[in-house]
C-alpha beads as a LAMMPS data file, in Angstrom:
LAMMPS data file: protein, C-alpha beads

422 atoms
421 bonds

1 atom types
1 bond types

-500.0 500.0 xlo xhi
-500.0 500.0 ylo yhi
-500.0 500.0 zlo zhi

Masses

1 110.0

Atoms # bond

1 1 1 348.758 -171.023 -51.484
2 1 1 345.540 -172.928 -52.034
3 1 1 343.020 -172.958 -49.223
4 1 1 341.921 -176.438 -48.154
5 1 1 338.721 -177.064 -46.224
6 1 1 338.242 -179.881 -43.714
7 1 1 335.135 -181.236 -41.931
8 1 1 333.818 -179.594 -38.788
9 1 1 335.515 -180.686 -35.563
10 1 1 333.584 -180.451 -32.283
11 1 1 331.337 -177.822 -33.812
12 1 1 334.264 -175.712 -35.005
13 1 1 335.442 -175.130 -38.579
14 1 1 338.969 -176.423 -39.184
15 1 1 340.817 -174.988 -42.166
16 1 1 344.329 -174.981 -43.530
17 1 1 344.904 -171.340 -44.404
18 1 1 347.586 -168.729 -43.841
19 1 1 347.828 -168.330 -40.082
20 1 1 347.502 -164.561 -40.417
21 1 1 344.658 -164.659 -42.913
22 1 1 342.554 -162.368 -40.742
23 1 1 343.194 -158.743 -41.533
24 1 1 343.884 -156.250 -38.764
25 1 1 340.488 -154.611 -39.059
26 1 1 338.890 -157.794 -37.797
27 1 1 337.187 -158.980 -40.975
28 1 1 337.122 -162.780 -41.235
29 1 1 339.066 -163.900 -44.308
30 1 1 338.886 -167.643 -43.584
31 1 1 336.460 -168.317 -46.430
32 1 1 338.651 -167.068 -49.225
33 1 1 337.421 -166.654 -52.773
34 1 1 338.871 -169.446 -54.909
35 1 1 338.259 -167.326 -57.969
36 1 1 340.866 -164.927 -56.682
37 1 1 343.585 -167.565 -56.991
38 1 1 345.924 -167.798 -59.930
39 1 1 346.832 -171.190 -61.442
40 1 1 349.956 -171.544 -59.291
41 1 1 347.796 -171.321 -56.172
42 1 1 348.754 -167.805 -55.038
43 1 1 346.116 -165.531 -53.576
44 1 1 345.741 -162.602 -55.959
45 1 1 343.486 -160.729 -53.541
46 1 1 346.031 -160.263 -50.764
47 1 1 345.108 -158.071 -47.815
48 1 1 346.614 -154.604 -47.911
49 1 1 347.590 -155.061 -44.250
50 1 1 351.240 -156.020 -43.620
51 1 1 351.919 -159.631 -42.701
52 1 1 353.143 -160.432 -39.195
53 1 1 356.643 -161.787 -38.697
54 1 1 358.253 -162.870 -35.441
55 1 1 357.492 -160.822 -32.337
56 1 1 355.975 -157.564 -33.551
57 1 1 358.033 -157.402 -36.769
58 1 1 356.279 -156.691 -40.056
59 1 1 356.633 -158.413 -43.431
60 1 1 355.193 -157.429 -46.816
61 1 1 351.445 -158.061 -47.124
62 1 1 352.148 -160.166 -50.216
63 1 1 354.077 -162.621 -48.048
64 1 1 350.803 -163.628 -46.401
65 1 1 352.166 -164.578 -42.985
66 1 1 352.508 -168.032 -41.450
67 1 1 350.579 -170.992 -42.812
68 1 1 348.811 -173.588 -40.705
69 1 1 345.468 -174.664 -39.282
70 1 1 342.713 -172.438 -37.953
71 1 1 340.208 -173.651 -35.398
72 1 1 337.321 -171.210 -34.981
73 1 1 335.284 -171.487 -31.787
74 1 1 333.040 -168.702 -30.620
75 1 1 334.848 -165.366 -30.601
76 1 1 338.308 -166.973 -30.729
77 1 1 340.424 -168.170 -33.626
78 1 1 343.077 -170.707 -32.597
79 1 1 345.982 -171.091 -35.017
80 1 1 348.564 -173.868 -35.199
81 1 1 351.709 -174.020 -37.272
82 1 1 354.926 -175.970 -37.049
83 1 1 357.564 -178.071 -38.724
84 1 1 360.196 -180.698 -38.122
85 1 1 363.194 -180.888 -40.424
86 1 1 365.557 -183.845 -40.597
87 1 1 368.950 -182.776 -41.905
88 1 1 372.404 -184.063 -42.702
89 1 1 375.174 -181.509 -43.101
90 1 1 378.824 -181.904 -44.045
91 1 1 381.182 -178.938 -43.842
92 1 1 384.709 -179.476 -45.136
93 1 1 388.126 -178.206 -44.134
94 1 1 390.143 -178.739 -40.930
95 1 1 387.413 -177.146 -38.814
96 1 1 384.552 -178.784 -40.667
97 1 1 382.306 -181.529 -39.323
98 1 1 379.332 -183.607 -40.390
99 1 1 376.175 -184.474 -38.490
100 1 1 372.622 -185.813 -38.858
101 1 1 370.167 -183.865 -36.699
102 1 1 366.648 -182.434 -36.556
103 1 1 365.361 -178.911 -36.029
104 1 1 361.784 -178.153 -35.039
105 1 1 359.292 -175.460 -34.144
106 1 1 355.654 -175.523 -33.023
107 1 1 353.461 -172.431 -32.811
108 1 1 350.060 -172.205 -31.137
109 1 1 348.285 -168.890 -30.893
110 1 1 344.797 -167.530 -30.352
111 1 1 343.255 -164.226 -31.289
112 1 1 339.977 -162.483 -30.617
113 1 1 338.645 -159.360 -32.263
114 1 1 336.767 -156.959 -30.008
115 1 1 334.829 -153.756 -30.403
116 1 1 337.963 -151.812 -29.496
117 1 1 340.695 -153.842 -31.181
118 1 1 342.268 -157.298 -30.968
119 1 1 343.808 -159.661 -28.416
120 1 1 346.479 -162.226 -29.331
121 1 1 347.995 -164.978 -27.174
122 1 1 351.205 -166.368 -28.689
123 1 1 353.387 -169.390 -27.957
124 1 1 356.251 -171.067 -29.774
125 1 1 358.243 -174.126 -28.716
126 1 1 361.073 -176.300 -30.022
127 1 1 362.437 -179.769 -29.232
128 1 1 365.968 -178.713 -30.162
129 1 1 367.054 -178.966 -26.472
130 1 1 367.116 -182.744 -27.062
131 1 1 370.130 -182.063 -29.284
132 1 1 373.697 -182.077 -27.994
133 1 1 374.574 -178.727 -26.393
134 1 1 377.171 -178.112 -29.113
135 1 1 374.417 -177.988 -31.731
136 1 1 375.378 -178.722 -35.315
137 1 1 378.068 -177.681 -37.812
138 1 1 377.803 -174.223 -39.374
139 1 1 381.187 -173.038 -40.582
140 1 1 382.166 -169.480 -39.489
141 1 1 379.130 -169.154 -37.177
142 1 1 379.744 -168.055 -33.574
143 1 1 377.597 -167.326 -30.541
144 1 1 376.592 -168.783 -27.147
145 1 1 378.371 -171.615 -25.344
146 1 1 378.442 -175.385 -24.748
147 1 1 380.040 -176.759 -21.588
148 1 1 381.102 -173.238 -20.720
149 1 1 383.185 -172.924 -23.900
150 1 1 382.371 -170.575 -26.805
151 1 1 380.645 -172.191 -29.791
152 1 1 382.654 -171.627 -32.973
153 1 1 381.741 -173.069 -36.377
154 1 1 378.540 -174.406 -34.772
155 1 1 374.902 -173.338 -34.529
156 1 1 373.503 -173.628 -31.002
157 1 1 370.165 -175.380 -30.358
158 1 1 367.191 -173.160 -29.610
159 1 1 365.351 -173.227 -26.281
160 1 1 362.177 -175.192 -25.531
161 1 1 360.263 -171.948 -24.963
162 1 1 360.837 -169.640 -27.929
163 1 1 357.845 -167.382 -27.207
164 1 1 355.241 -167.028 -24.449
165 1 1 353.697 -163.618 -24.968
166 1 1 350.535 -161.622 -25.565
167 1 1 349.691 -158.695 -27.820
168 1 1 346.863 -156.160 -27.595
169 1 1 345.963 -153.785 -30.443
170 1 1 343.727 -150.859 -29.479
171 1 1 341.917 -148.754 -32.085
172 1 1 343.228 -145.190 -31.893
173 1 1 342.567 -142.685 -34.655
174 1 1 343.778 -143.862 -38.081
175 1 1 345.840 -146.682 -36.564
176 1 1 346.266 -148.816 -33.477
177 1 1 348.180 -148.678 -30.237
178 1 1 350.032 -151.934 -29.712
179 1 1 351.200 -153.524 -26.474
180 1 1 353.251 -156.739 -26.527
181 1 1 355.126 -158.635 -23.898
182 1 1 355.670 -161.715 -21.814
183 1 1 358.253 -163.880 -20.046
184 1 1 359.634 -165.060 -23.421
185 1 1 359.421 -162.908 -26.503
186 1 1 361.219 -160.738 -29.033
187 1 1 361.961 -157.012 -28.740
188 1 1 361.600 -154.463 -31.513
189 1 1 365.133 -154.947 -32.837
190 1 1 366.179 -156.186 -36.263
191 1 1 364.217 -157.857 -39.048
192 1 1 361.892 -160.803 -38.514
193 1 1 363.857 -163.852 -37.314
194 1 1 365.204 -166.102 -40.076
195 1 1 362.789 -169.010 -39.479
196 1 1 359.822 -166.656 -39.997
197 1 1 360.953 -164.999 -43.237
198 1 1 359.619 -166.191 -46.561
199 1 1 363.034 -165.475 -48.070
200 1 1 364.467 -168.246 -45.857
201 1 1 361.450 -170.586 -45.940
202 1 1 363.320 -173.640 -47.253
203 1 1 366.917 -172.742 -46.399
204 1 1 368.121 -175.470 -43.985
205 1 1 371.080 -173.502 -42.572
206 1 1 370.863 -170.583 -40.120
207 1 1 372.690 -167.444 -41.240
208 1 1 376.237 -167.062 -39.934
209 1 1 375.130 -163.458 -39.276
210 1 1 372.387 -164.640 -36.869
211 1 1 374.011 -162.883 -33.903
212 1 1 374.135 -159.604 -35.817
213 1 1 370.503 -159.480 -36.959
214 1 1 368.096 -161.604 -34.912
215 1 1 369.819 -163.170 -31.894
216 1 1 367.238 -161.440 -29.646
217 1 1 364.372 -163.489 -31.092
218 1 1 364.381 -165.534 -27.847
219 1 1 364.558 -163.067 -24.961
220 1 1 363.533 -163.700 -21.364
221 1 1 361.465 -160.657 -20.452
222 1 1 360.063 -158.256 -23.076
223 1 1 357.690 -155.278 -23.019
224 1 1 356.964 -153.421 -26.287
225 1 1 354.698 -150.457 -26.947
226 1 1 354.030 -148.720 -30.243
227 1 1 351.646 -147.223 -32.743
228 1 1 350.856 -148.711 -36.149
229 1 1 348.964 -147.790 -39.284
230 1 1 348.821 -149.723 -42.542
231 1 1 351.867 -147.904 -43.944
232 1 1 354.098 -147.436 -40.881
233 1 1 354.830 -148.681 -37.369
234 1 1 356.879 -147.166 -34.522
235 1 1 357.866 -149.261 -31.474
236 1 1 360.011 -149.188 -28.352
237 1 1 360.984 -152.152 -26.186
238 1 1 362.473 -152.882 -22.781
239 1 1 363.960 -156.370 -22.485
240 1 1 366.576 -158.651 -20.950
241 1 1 369.909 -158.283 -22.718
242 1 1 371.572 -161.588 -21.797
243 1 1 371.258 -164.322 -24.412
244 1 1 369.786 -167.691 -23.323
245 1 1 372.115 -169.881 -21.267
246 1 1 372.879 -173.574 -21.818
247 1 1 369.910 -174.768 -19.708
248 1 1 367.501 -174.820 -22.614
249 1 1 364.485 -176.514 -20.977
250 1 1 363.654 -173.755 -18.482
251 1 1 362.390 -170.178 -18.443
252 1 1 365.097 -167.835 -17.200
253 1 1 364.421 -164.944 -14.848
254 1 1 362.988 -162.035 -16.857
255 1 1 364.688 -158.642 -16.622
256 1 1 364.246 -155.263 -18.306
257 1 1 367.819 -153.974 -18.454
258 1 1 368.063 -153.163 -22.183
259 1 1 366.082 -151.121 -24.695
260 1 1 365.443 -150.741 -28.426
261 1 1 363.448 -148.709 -30.931
262 1 1 362.284 -149.664 -34.423
263 1 1 360.587 -147.886 -37.312
264 1 1 358.967 -149.888 -40.113
265 1 1 357.603 -148.581 -43.403
266 1 1 355.219 -150.681 -45.527
267 1 1 354.492 -148.409 -48.500
268 1 1 352.879 -151.161 -50.600
269 1 1 351.902 -154.847 -50.306
270 1 1 355.287 -155.733 -51.841
271 1 1 357.624 -153.968 -49.417
272 1 1 358.536 -153.785 -45.721
273 1 1 361.465 -151.568 -44.702
274 1 1 362.781 -151.352 -41.145
275 1 1 365.520 -149.612 -39.201
276 1 1 366.194 -150.296 -35.538
277 1 1 368.630 -149.511 -32.757
278 1 1 369.185 -151.163 -29.396
279 1 1 371.454 -150.928 -26.376
280 1 1 371.890 -154.426 -24.980
281 1 1 373.200 -155.162 -21.485
282 1 1 375.966 -157.819 -21.519
283 1 1 374.380 -160.061 -24.184
284 1 1 377.179 -162.636 -24.501
285 1 1 378.501 -164.809 -21.680
286 1 1 381.835 -164.992 -23.527
287 1 1 382.203 -161.196 -23.240
288 1 1 381.458 -160.453 -19.559
289 1 1 381.176 -156.794 -18.724
290 1 1 380.690 -155.810 -22.383
291 1 1 377.475 -154.197 -23.541
292 1 1 376.419 -153.961 -27.167
293 1 1 374.936 -151.143 -29.238
294 1 1 373.292 -152.632 -32.327
295 1 1 371.928 -150.937 -35.446
296 1 1 370.082 -152.837 -38.169
297 1 1 368.314 -151.942 -41.406
298 1 1 366.521 -154.270 -43.808
299 1 1 364.308 -154.309 -46.878
300 1 1 361.886 -157.184 -47.495
301 1 1 360.216 -157.775 -50.873
302 1 1 357.435 -160.165 -51.903
303 1 1 355.755 -160.081 -55.310
304 1 1 352.745 -162.198 -54.275
305 1 1 353.520 -164.761 -56.977
306 1 1 356.198 -166.817 -55.223
307 1 1 359.269 -164.544 -55.040
308 1 1 360.428 -163.267 -51.641
309 1 1 363.725 -161.547 -50.843
310 1 1 365.508 -159.586 -48.132
311 1 1 368.601 -157.386 -47.985
312 1 1 369.933 -156.298 -44.585
313 1 1 372.803 -154.539 -42.824
314 1 1 373.835 -154.590 -39.178
315 1 1 376.557 -152.972 -37.099
316 1 1 377.175 -153.997 -33.504
317 1 1 379.502 -151.981 -31.312
318 1 1 380.889 -153.581 -28.203
319 1 1 381.111 -151.213 -25.245
320 1 1 384.020 -151.158 -24.657
321 1 1 385.276 -152.509 -27.965
322 1 1 385.128 -152.263 -31.713
323 1 1 382.258 -152.043 -34.203
324 1 1 381.652 -155.164 -36.302
325 1 1 379.396 -155.043 -39.358
326 1 1 377.514 -157.616 -41.424
327 1 1 375.566 -157.760 -44.685
328 1 1 372.977 -160.325 -45.718
329 1 1 370.977 -160.969 -48.888
330 1 1 368.623 -163.922 -49.355
331 1 1 365.896 -164.964 -51.785
332 1 1 363.353 -167.757 -52.188
333 1 1 361.501 -168.378 -55.461
334 1 1 358.574 -170.792 -55.581
335 1 1 358.759 -171.335 -59.327
336 1 1 355.483 -173.279 -59.413
337 1 1 353.372 -175.370 -57.048
338 1 1 356.135 -177.980 -56.622
339 1 1 359.610 -176.476 -57.125
340 1 1 361.573 -173.848 -55.199
341 1 1 365.076 -172.450 -55.425
342 1 1 366.761 -170.329 -52.762
343 1 1 370.019 -168.501 -52.213
344 1 1 371.827 -166.511 -49.546
345 1 1 374.962 -164.339 -49.522
346 1 1 376.446 -163.101 -46.233
347 1 1 379.437 -160.957 -45.430
348 1 1 380.503 -160.546 -41.803
349 1 1 383.415 -159.117 -39.829
350 1 1 383.880 -161.567 -36.930
351 1 1 386.466 -161.469 -34.130
352 1 1 385.320 -164.634 -32.299
353 1 1 386.774 -167.320 -34.591
354 1 1 389.732 -167.981 -32.234
355 1 1 388.421 -168.027 -28.647
356 1 1 391.670 -169.291 -27.096
357 1 1 393.248 -166.296 -25.365
358 1 1 396.720 -167.712 -26.065
359 1 1 396.143 -167.892 -29.820
360 1 1 397.857 -165.003 -31.686
361 1 1 394.634 -164.610 -33.739
362 1 1 392.449 -164.216 -30.643
363 1 1 390.165 -161.170 -30.939
364 1 1 391.379 -160.490 -34.492
365 1 1 388.472 -159.612 -36.789
366 1 1 388.270 -161.425 -40.134
367 1 1 385.809 -160.558 -42.893
368 1 1 384.240 -163.701 -44.353
369 1 1 381.677 -164.152 -47.138
370 1 1 379.403 -167.190 -47.425
371 1 1 377.642 -168.108 -50.680
372 1 1 374.759 -170.587 -50.577
373 1 1 372.435 -172.015 -53.241
374 1 1 369.717 -174.635 -52.823
375 1 1 366.630 -176.392 -54.202
376 1 1 363.471 -177.835 -52.629
377 1 1 360.813 -180.134 -54.103
378 1 1 357.478 -179.500 -52.369
379 1 1 354.971 -182.350 -51.956
380 1 1 351.497 -181.768 -50.430
381 1 1 350.365 -184.454 -47.963
382 1 1 346.893 -183.538 -46.710
383 1 1 347.243 -180.511 -44.417
384 1 1 351.046 -180.920 -44.463
385 1 1 353.790 -180.104 -46.929
386 1 1 356.931 -182.214 -47.321
387 1 1 359.923 -180.406 -48.788
388 1 1 362.883 -182.493 -49.974
389 1 1 366.005 -180.638 -50.947
390 1 1 369.652 -179.754 -50.664
391 1 1 371.928 -176.740 -50.516
392 1 1 375.613 -176.169 -51.109
393 1 1 377.888 -173.409 -49.884
394 1 1 381.318 -171.902 -50.513
395 1 1 383.305 -169.194 -48.748
396 1 1 385.604 -166.282 -49.482
397 1 1 388.034 -165.449 -46.674
398 1 1 391.463 -163.969 -45.962
399 1 1 394.508 -166.159 -46.647
400 1 1 395.397 -165.824 -42.947
401 1 1 392.603 -168.304 -42.216
402 1 1 393.912 -171.028 -44.562
403 1 1 395.736 -172.899 -41.795
404 1 1 392.582 -173.146 -39.699
405 1 1 389.942 -173.622 -42.407
406 1 1 391.772 -174.837 -45.487
407 1 1 392.199 -172.897 -48.689
408 1 1 388.715 -173.502 -50.129
409 1 1 386.282 -174.955 -47.560
410 1 1 382.884 -176.020 -48.869
411 1 1 379.814 -177.690 -47.441
412 1 1 376.368 -179.055 -48.172
413 1 1 373.134 -179.919 -46.369
414 1 1 370.419 -182.433 -47.283
415 1 1 366.989 -182.001 -45.722
416 1 1 363.439 -183.320 -45.468
417 1 1 361.102 -180.741 -43.915
418 1 1 357.532 -181.610 -42.899
419 1 1 355.472 -178.502 -42.206
420 1 1 351.871 -177.964 -41.164
421 1 1 350.191 -175.874 -43.860
422 1 1 351.155 -175.122 -47.445

Bonds

1 1 1 2
2 1 2 3
3 1 3 4
4 1 4 5
5 1 5 6
6 1 6 7
7 1 7 8
8 1 8 9
9 1 9 10
10 1 10 11
11 1 11 12
12 1 12 13
13 1 13 14
14 1 14 15
15 1 15 16
16 1 16 17
17 1 17 18
18 1 18 19
19 1 19 20
20 1 20 21
21 1 21 22
22 1 22 23
23 1 23 24
24 1 24 25
25 1 25 26
26 1 26 27
27 1 27 28
28 1 28 29
29 1 29 30
30 1 30 31
31 1 31 32
32 1 32 33
33 1 33 34
34 1 34 35
35 1 35 36
36 1 36 37
37 1 37 38
38 1 38 39
39 1 39 40
40 1 40 41
41 1 41 42
42 1 42 43
43 1 43 44
44 1 44 45
45 1 45 46
46 1 46 47
47 1 47 48
48 1 48 49
49 1 49 50
50 1 50 51
51 1 51 52
52 1 52 53
53 1 53 54
54 1 54 55
55 1 55 56
56 1 56 57
57 1 57 58
58 1 58 59
59 1 59 60
60 1 60 61
61 1 61 62
62 1 62 63
63 1 63 64
64 1 64 65
65 1 65 66
66 1 66 67
67 1 67 68
68 1 68 69
69 1 69 70
70 1 70 71
71 1 71 72
72 1 72 73
73 1 73 74
74 1 74 75
75 1 75 76
76 1 76 77
77 1 77 78
78 1 78 79
79 1 79 80
80 1 80 81
81 1 81 82
82 1 82 83
83 1 83 84
84 1 84 85
85 1 85 86
86 1 86 87
87 1 87 88
88 1 88 89
89 1 89 90
90 1 90 91
91 1 91 92
92 1 92 93
93 1 93 94
94 1 94 95
95 1 95 96
96 1 96 97
97 1 97 98
98 1 98 99
99 1 99 100
100 1 100 101
101 1 101 102
102 1 102 103
103 1 103 104
104 1 104 105
105 1 105 106
106 1 106 107
107 1 107 108
108 1 108 109
109 1 109 110
110 1 110 111
111 1 111 112
112 1 112 113
113 1 113 114
114 1 114 115
115 1 115 116
116 1 116 117
117 1 117 118
118 1 118 119
119 1 119 120
120 1 120 121
121 1 121 122
122 1 122 123
123 1 123 124
124 1 124 125
125 1 125 126
126 1 126 127
127 1 127 128
128 1 128 129
129 1 129 130
130 1 130 131
131 1 131 132
132 1 132 133
133 1 133 134
134 1 134 135
135 1 135 136
136 1 136 137
137 1 137 138
138 1 138 139
139 1 139 140
140 1 140 141
141 1 141 142
142 1 142 143
143 1 143 144
144 1 144 145
145 1 145 146
146 1 146 147
147 1 147 148
148 1 148 149
149 1 149 150
150 1 150 151
151 1 151 152
152 1 152 153
153 1 153 154
154 1 154 155
155 1 155 156
156 1 156 157
157 1 157 158
158 1 158 159
159 1 159 160
160 1 160 161
161 1 161 162
162 1 162 163
163 1 163 164
164 1 164 165
165 1 165 166
166 1 166 167
167 1 167 168
168 1 168 169
169 1 169 170
170 1 170 171
171 1 171 172
172 1 172 173
173 1 173 174
174 1 174 175
175 1 175 176
176 1 176 177
177 1 177 178
178 1 178 179
179 1 179 180
180 1 180 181
181 1 181 182
182 1 182 183
183 1 183 184
184 1 184 185
185 1 185 186
186 1 186 187
187 1 187 188
188 1 188 189
189 1 189 190
190 1 190 191
191 1 191 192
192 1 192 193
193 1 193 194
194 1 194 195
195 1 195 196
196 1 196 197
197 1 197 198
198 1 198 199
199 1 199 200
200 1 200 201
201 1 201 202
202 1 202 203
203 1 203 204
204 1 204 205
205 1 205 206
206 1 206 207
207 1 207 208
208 1 208 209
209 1 209 210
210 1 210 211
211 1 211 212
212 1 212 213
213 1 213 214
214 1 214 215
215 1 215 216
216 1 216 217
217 1 217 218
218 1 218 219
219 1 219 220
220 1 220 221
221 1 221 222
222 1 222 223
223 1 223 224
224 1 224 225
225 1 225 226
226 1 226 227
227 1 227 228
228 1 228 229
229 1 229 230
230 1 230 231
231 1 231 232
232 1 232 233
233 1 233 234
234 1 234 235
235 1 235 236
236 1 236 237
237 1 237 238
238 1 238 239
239 1 239 240
240 1 240 241
241 1 241 242
242 1 242 243
243 1 243 244
244 1 244 245
245 1 245 246
246 1 246 247
247 1 247 248
248 1 248 249
249 1 249 250
250 1 250 251
251 1 251 252
252 1 252 253
253 1 253 254
254 1 254 255
255 1 255 256
256 1 256 257
257 1 257 258
258 1 258 259
259 1 259 260
260 1 260 261
261 1 261 262
262 1 262 263
263 1 263 264
264 1 264 265
265 1 265 266
266 1 266 267
267 1 267 268
268 1 268 269
269 1 269 270
270 1 270 271
271 1 271 272
272 1 272 273
273 1 273 274
274 1 274 275
275 1 275 276
276 1 276 277
277 1 277 278
278 1 278 279
279 1 279 280
280 1 280 281
281 1 281 282
282 1 282 283
283 1 283 284
284 1 284 285
285 1 285 286
286 1 286 287
287 1 287 288
288 1 288 289
289 1 289 290
290 1 290 291
291 1 291 292
292 1 292 293
293 1 293 294
294 1 294 295
295 1 295 296
296 1 296 297
297 1 297 298
298 1 298 299
299 1 299 300
300 1 300 301
301 1 301 302
302 1 302 303
303 1 303 304
304 1 304 305
305 1 305 306
306 1 306 307
307 1 307 308
308 1 308 309
309 1 309 310
310 1 310 311
311 1 311 312
312 1 312 313
313 1 313 314
314 1 314 315
315 1 315 316
316 1 316 317
317 1 317 318
318 1 318 319
319 1 319 320
320 1 320 321
321 1 321 322
322 1 322 323
323 1 323 324
324 1 324 325
325 1 325 326
326 1 326 327
327 1 327 328
328 1 328 329
329 1 329 330
330 1 330 331
331 1 331 332
332 1 332 333
333 1 333 334
334 1 334 335
335 1 335 336
336 1 336 337
337 1 337 338
338 1 338 339
339 1 339 340
340 1 340 341
341 1 341 342
342 1 342 343
343 1 343 344
344 1 344 345
345 1 345 346
346 1 346 347
347 1 347 348
348 1 348 349
349 1 349 350
350 1 350 351
351 1 351 352
352 1 352 353
353 1 353 354
354 1 354 355
355 1 355 356
356 1 356 357
357 1 357 358
358 1 358 359
359 1 359 360
360 1 360 361
361 1 361 362
362 1 362 363
363 1 363 364
364 1 364 365
365 1 365 366
366 1 366 367
367 1 367 368
368 1 368 369
369 1 369 370
370 1 370 371
371 1 371 372
372 1 372 373
373 1 373 374
374 1 374 375
375 1 375 376
376 1 376 377
377 1 377 378
378 1 378 379
379 1 379 380
380 1 380 381
381 1 381 382
382 1 382 383
383 1 383 384
384 1 384 385
385 1 385 386
386 1 386 387
387 1 387 388
388 1 388 389
389 1 389 390
390 1 390 391
391 1 391 392
392 1 392 393
393 1 393 394
394 1 394 395
395 1 395 396
396 1 396 397
397 1 397 398
398 1 398 399
399 1 399 400
400 1 400 401
401 1 401 402
402 1 402 403
403 1 403 404
404 1 404 405
405 1 405 406
406 1 406 407
407 1 407 408
408 1 408 409
409 1 409 410
410 1 410 411
411 1 411 412
412 1 412 413
413 1 413 414
414 1 414 415
415 1 415 416
416 1 416 417
417 1 417 418
418 1 418 419
419 1 419 420
420 1 420 421
421 1 421 422
């Protein structure tokens, strides 16, 4: 990623740099050494500190964190990042659908280094509530509701407020004590949310395993405490278990009725490994009275030269109920400064594909695999990047689903994504 410098604005220096380009020891890395760049624009002098994902999740240091604009004023560094992606998707088969729609995210945060540590103020918003409550087609995806009915083969829109939280890091021995929380945030459970992972940077479709790995990335009421060094991080969270309701413009009443723990190992700049466990109080409106015990494990890899990947496993046990597992593997390769390819493979055991209680397949679990492959052409436009691309997908499923989905359903998505930062 090449650093671009812009004129001073109101006495402050405005730069387009990775939004986490300040290391955790407080040293200013805004003025990066251009001699440390390779010819493809990648920083070959990456910080040894892990990159920050969503919430308090860690990513490999080589991933470099979010990209955007920095506005330095006094002791504070204000960071802005965001994107809007116009998409058209067409999923085939009897349950398939097509739709043109837009997804979006805007992040604004501020941080200040002190003599005892660091303060961060974090916000993230989306205009997806302008979308129809039924969201957009995503074959074999389930989770949340529209008009009081379960969403099946659809991805729900995200809420206006995706994060309103603060984080404090306090120097303590060889590492730091961390405190994180707010009315909207993400507990220490699962890997970094899909829209924050480099391995999914240009993938236009949410994972069908979203509600196994990172459905808690928008949670109303979160408090997290932990201890972190460069090579490891331990955290525990209290949070509200219920997923967001259909009223996506408001902030719901925070609660602390659920808990989770997470351990993350970052043995080198290339790797981030996490394992987490949570007990979630009645997360799904479609399963009243059912709690969920969720275990996740993931391995993130970034080589610092354009290749990022993740492999993950999750098992969620309904209480009372069965245990349903899911696997996910995804990769993004920025081949050069203009071309990227990406892929994702998911395997999930899902019992929500037939929500009608009178259907003989209601509550029957079916194991489905989704294969996806895509390409993006990246075009710099000043401080922005425009990515034009497409992806296609195919599925492997039991023959018992042929009547509902067709024998060989397929789909594709076209997209144009404009993002702040390169």
